[in-house]
N, C-alpha and C positions, 0 to 999 in steps of 0.2 A: 504495500499499500504506498503511495507517495503521502507525504505532509506537507503542509504549507504553517509557517509558523507569522503569526501578527508580529508586525517589525517593532511596532515601538508603544508606546503608550499612548502619544498623540493620537495613533492611527486611531487604538482602542477607543480612543475618549471619543473620536468624529462618530467612530460607527455605532457606538450606544445610541448615541444623539438621533441617530441617523435615521435607528431604528425603531427608535420610537413613536414616531408620527405615522399615524394612517394618511396615506392621498387615495380617494380614489376617485369623486365624481368631479375629476377637475381635468384641465387641457389635458388629453393625451398625449406622451411622448412617445420616442418610438429612437430604435437603433439608427444610428448614422447610416445609410448607404447601402441597408438593406431590407429587402421586400422576400416576402413570401404569395408563391402564384401555386395555381392549381389548374394545368393543360387539361383539356377535354381528353376521353377515353380513345378519340383517336389519333390523337397525338403519334406522330413516332418518335424516336430518339432522335431521327436527322433534324427532324421540327422544333423541338425543344432545341438541341444544339445552336440551328441558325438564328434562331429567335435572343438567346441568349449570348449569343456572338455579335446580333448585329446594335445592343446594345452594353455591350462592353458585359456583358455580366456574369459572374464562376457560381457555378452552383456548388453551395456548402453541402447542402445534407440535402435525404427524402425522406419522407412519412411513410410508415406504412399504415396508417391509422387515417390519413385521409390520401385516396389513389391522388400519383399524379400530380402531387403538392412539393415543391422545395424550396427549400430557404435557399436565397443567393444576395451576393453581393457584388455592389458594384466595386470592378478595378481601378478605375478613376477616381478614387476617394479621396488618396490622397493628394492630386494634384487640384480637385477642388476646391478641398480645404485651405490648401494655398494660396486659391487664387482667390479666395473669399466667398464663392459660392452658396448663395446659401443652400443648405442642404437640404431641409424642410421642403420648400419651391421645386429643389431638383427632382428631391425623391416623387413631389406630385404627378411632375410633369413626366417623368419616367412612368410611372404608375399610368396615369392615362393612354399612355403611350400605349403601354404594354398590353393595357387591357381590350384595346382598340385590333387587336393583332388577332389572324383567325388561329383556332386553335389555344387560345388562352381564356379559361373561363372566371378568374377572382384572379386581384392584385393587389394586398395592402400593405403597409408600414407591417415589422416587428415589432409591435408593442412594449410599450414596458410594463409592468406592475408590481406594487411595492406590498410588502407586508401589511396586516391591517395590527395593528393594534394601539392602545393608548400610552401618557407615560401612566411609572408604578405609582401604587398609591400605599406606602406602606405601614396604614396606618390598619388594617384591620386583620386579624391572624384566623387560621386554621382554613381547613378544606371544609365550608356551610354549603357548596353547590354537593357536595357527597351525602350528607347531614347534616341539617341545619337544627340545632336547638336552640339559637339564638346567641352560641355562642359569640357570633360577633357584632348583638346587638339587632339581629335580624329577628323575622317572624319565623319561629316553630314550623318545619316540616317545608317551609319556602325553598324546597330543594329536588333534585331527582331522583331520589329513594334508591340510593344505589347503596347502600347498606344492608336494605330489603332483599334488594335484590340477587345480591351474591349466595345469599341462601341458597339460592335457585342455581347460578351458575356465574364463575367467576372466568370463564371465557376459554380460548382452547389454542394449544399452539399452532392446528391448520387454520387459522385466518391469519390472512396477511392484509394489512392497511397500509396504504402508499400514502407517507405523508409527505407532499408536495410542497417545501417551504424550504429557509433558509440552510435544510441540513439538520444532523440530529449528533449531538454529543454519544460516540455509539460504545464509548468506555465507561460511561456515567454510571454510577455503581444501582442505581434505581431505574436504568435502560436497558446494559448490557445482556443480560440474560433472555430479553425480550427483542434483541434484535436480530431480524430476517437475516439469513446467511444466506448466499447463492446456494446452492447444491450444486450446480453444476458446473462451478466456477473452482479452481486453485490459487492460490493466494500467493502471488509475489513471481507465478512463473512469464508473465508477460505475456502467455496467451489466452487468447478470445475460447476456452475449452467450450464453454455451449453456443459456439455461436451467434451470439445473438448481435455482434457488433460490438460489444464493450469489452475492453479485456480488464483482466481484474477487478470484477464487479461484484466486489464482495459483498457491502450493505448498499449498495443501492449504487447511483451515480453522482455525479456532480457535474451539468451540466454550465453553470456559471462560470467554472474555471476553465472546464473541458479535463476532468481528472477523474480515476477513480476513488476518491478521498472524498465523500459526500460528509465532511465534518464540519460542527456549527459554530462558527466565531458571530454570532449577529445575535443569538441567545431566543431567539421569535420561535424556530422549529424543535427545537429541543421541549422549547416549555409546552406548546404544542403536543407534542410527540408525549411528553409524558400526563396530560389529562386524557388521553388516550389507552394508553398501556404501562405506566409505571407498574413497574414488578409489585406486586400486592403481598403479604402475609411473609416481607422478610425481614421484617425487624429493624428497617431504616425508611426513611424520610413519608415519603409519599404512595400512593396507590392510585393506578390509572381506574379508569372504569371498567377497562379489561383487565384483570392484574396477568391472564395469560393470552399474549396475541404475539402476531409480529410483525415488528414496524419495519418496514421499506424505506432507506433512506432516499429521495428524489430531492437533490439540493437544484435548485432554478433558482433562488433570489440570492445572490450577492451577499458580500458582510456588511452591507451599507441595505440589506432587506430589500431588494430592487433587483427585477429581472425579465424577460425581455418570452413575448409571445411564441417563436421559433425553440425556446427551452422548455417551456410549460407545456408543449405541444408532447416536442419527446419525452419531459415526463410522464405523460397522461399515457402513451403509446406503451411505455416502459414497464410502468403498472399492470396495464390489461396482459399484456403480452410476457409477463414474469408470473402473473397467479395471482394479482392483489385482488380481495373482492372489493375492494374501496379504496377511496382517495380522500383522504384531510387535508381541504383548500382554504387558509387562513389568510388569503390575500386578494387583492383585486385592484380596479383604478382603467381611468381610460374611458375610450368610448367602446363601440359596437365590434366583434371582432369574430368575424364571419370565423374563420380559421379553427380557430382554440375551440367554436361554439362546434362544428363541424368532427376535428376532433372529441370533446368530451362526448358525444352523440356516440360516433360510430365506436367506440372504448365498450361503451353496454357494460357501464360497472357503475356504482353509486358513486357519485361526485358531490360531497359534502361541503358546502360552501361560506363563508362570513358574509352576511349580509353588508355589513358596510361599518363605519363609526362617524357618518355625518349627522345622526338627527335628522334622518331626509324619508322620505314618501317613496321608496324604487319604486313603485306606479308608475310615478310620474315622471321618477331622476332614477334612471336602471343604475344600478351597479353589477358590474361586471369582471367575475364571471355567473355571481350567484344572482341574475337578472335576465339569463336566457332562458328560453321557454323548452325545458328540456326535461321530459318525465323522469330523468335518473337522479335529477338535483334537487338538491333539498337545502334550501337559502336557510342560514340560522341568525334571528336576531341576539340578542344577552338580556338578559337578567339583574337585578342584584338581589341580596340576601330578603329583601320582604315584597320579592316576588312583582316587584314595580318596573319596568324597563326602563333600564339600565341609558342613562344621561344622553349618551351618545348614540344611543343604537340605531342604525337605518329600520325602517320596517314596510311593509306594505300587505295589503290585505288578499292580492293577488298574485303578489310576486316573494314574498318571505313567508316561507312554513312553519317555523315553530320557531322557539324559543327557550334558550338554556343557562345558564348562572353565565355569567360573562365579566363582572366586575370585582376586583379585589381575589382573582384567582390565584391560589396556590400549585407550582409546580416545579417540577427540574428546569434546569440551565444548567447550562457546562461549567467547566472547572473553568475552564480558559478568557470565563467571562465576569467583567468586574461586576461588584455588587449591583443588584437590578432594585434590591432594596435594604431596609435597614436594619434584617433581619428577622427574625420571627421568635420573638419574644416567649418565652414559658412553652414551647410548642418543640423543643429538645432538637431542633434543626437546623446544619451546617449552614450559613448563607450563603457556603464557597457551592452550593450544589443546587440552591431552590431559592425559588422568591414568587413575590405577587406581583402578576401585571394585569391589565385588564382590556378587553374588547372583546367585538365578535369575533374574535382570534380564540381569543380565550372558550366561547360556547361552544364555536363548531366542531372542535375536537372530543367532546361531551358526548355530541351525538355521533360521531364517528365510534367512540369508544360502545357506547351504545346496539349502535349497528353490529359493532364487532361480538359482541354480547350473544345477540340474536342470531348471528351467523352459527356462531356457537354449539346454538340449541340447535340446530338443524342447518347445517352447511347445503342444503340441496335447494333452499329456499332461491326465487328468483328475488334480484335488486328491486324490482316492483313490490315481490311480496312483503321486502321489511320495508320498504319505505313507507308502504300501508301499515303496517305492525307499528311505526314508531310512529306517524303520525295518527293512525287513530286511539294512540292511548295515552295522549300529551295529559295532564292535568289545567281543564280550564279554568283560566283567571283573567281578573275583568283588564288588565294589564297591556296584556295582549286581543282580547275580545273586541274583532271590527278592523285591527291593523296587521293580522298574519292570517294565513289560511286556516289555520288549525284553531286560531283564536287558544293556543296554552302552551303549557314550558313541558321540556322535555319529563317522561316516567319513567325511569327504566325499571322499574318494579312491574306495571301494566305490560308496558312492553316485553318484558321475557316470560309472562305467564299468559300473553296471548300467544307463544309461539309453542308448536305441541301439545295443544289439549286434543288427544284422542291421536286420528292417525294421519300423516303428511304424506302428500307424495310427493316424488324429484318432478314432478310435470304436469300442466293441465292440459296440455296436446302432444301426441305422439306423430310427428310424420313420419310415415317411409320414403316419399317422395317417389319419381317415376319409372318404375319397371316392367321388364317383359312381362307377356302372360305364363304364369307358372313357374314363374321366379320365386324363389324364397327370399326376405329381408326379416332380420330378425331384430328385433329393438326393444330396450330393456327402461323399464322404471323400479327407482326405489323405493319403498315404501318405511315410514319409518313410527315406532310407536312410542307416543308419548308419555303413555300410561304408565300406571305399576303393577300392570299386570299382563301377563300374556293374551293375545288378543289375536281373532281367527279372521283372517280377513277373506270373505266371498268376492269373485270377481267374475264378470260375465257380460261377454260384447254381444252387440245388439247385430253385428252383420257376419256372417262365417266365412268371410277373407280374414279377419282378425283373429288369432286363437291362441288362446296364453297357454304355456306348456301345462298349466294346470290351473282347476276351479277353485282352487284356495290353498292359502299359507297361512302359517303360523307365523307369530311376528312374538318375540320376544321381549320384554319390556324394555325399555328403553333404547331398543336395538331396532338396526334397519336390515328389512331384506330383500332382495334383488327379486323381480318378476322378468322371465322373458314373456315376450308377444311376438308371433309368426304373422307375416304379412306375404298371403299366396293370392296376385289378382286373377280373377277368373275373365275376363272382359278389357278391351281396350276403351278402360272407364277410369274416371274418378273416383273413389269412395270416400265416404267419410262416416264416420261409425264412434260408436258412443261403448264405453267398458266400465258398467254399473259397478260399483266397489261398494262393500255391504259389509258389517260389523255392527253388532249389538245393535240400539235403535238408530244408527248412523247411516247416512248414503251421499257418497258424492261422485263423480263422471268425469273421465278423463276422455277426450275426444280424440278419434283414431283418425289418421286424413292417411290414404295412400291413392 
């Protein structure tokens, strides 16, 4: 693993100041001399090369998550800068000309994004968000019921959460055991062992500086990671919402808390390809970004995002990426220890989904990071590794940790099922009524208890695709028994072309059993059937498509 050092105290002090402020609904910024271009499906390599040559642009990076999309760089940027050419105007003109080229679908700048948080307020101690007894002067039970939820689940090492942020202190004593380690990579051999395009990506990747060491010199990402998954029940520090989880370090924000579209897309793409169940995203800013929106949609995993710290209505003044109209986004506002809206939190009846505690949140911080609070008197915590910060950035990882807990109860749930469980089980609170979609604040206990009541199936639709007459295709469904006793599940299709290998399966308590279903078409036509599943007094159906 490569390592970088903070060069001196002056630089570090500047980093801390820069990291402390949210920048969201402001004039967008972008990387000089860089554009993101999407070409049409029928554009050939020669077409693309000719267009880039015409504008003296060099291809820098390609994406899998958005087809025929590239980050390109102006090869004349140094000369133009020396000549005093206005880079913004030059890029605008170049983008307009490129958009007019045949075979070009979309062109945009490489927008800049910022970490979202507020300066810390060290006057309040304790993790009231997890269990509020009024210890910080707030209201009893104005919390996410984490203590109660942990009676039912403390997480699973099988669930990976991508922390798209400023990196993670992966040697932190409260995070090290929960860090994701790439199983297909050998550390230090300078070889891309798993063939994913990244050499020695052990903990994730650092796109901000282009290396294999996604360390955190800003503090923002480590703080967020701790709320998601600081190790629980280990006699030190704090506990994350999910005690057992794997934290994937996806660093696209630099040490000043700033990053660009091209790197954000790469982080989203990496998370999806390397098996993350969801990503936690405590950043935003700038204007509508078509390519980032497309990447988030195509990744097809939960993207949990901070609503912003401008105390503005996101229905009127959108905050991206949380305001993209995508079903796999959960936009998170912040509450305080009295269940009031945090004074800084953005909101939106149609654009912000729910709230979670985000004011004065205690969590992990890097040991290479100057103290971000004045200590935690009476709580037995070293200020070397822990600090209090506020922001919708701090609310977001609570929801991400909740999603990880839900997945730990049933890893076969789809992301839309997990989102529905979170949204359907909030605590309704007056402060969020009429200004968020759910009208409530996260309640993990309710959500966890809503998972696995009875029998669940790994899918509600089984699609066999098109095959020839008389050919046989087998698909598999996994059924999970969340009850405390063995359940006999009967299955019966209404179309003879679909044939389960058995008409009944016994599923032990808290276990999963697979069922194979064969499909043999009898004619050149499409088939739609239903598999009726019944046990005790319950019945549900699975759609079969052939």
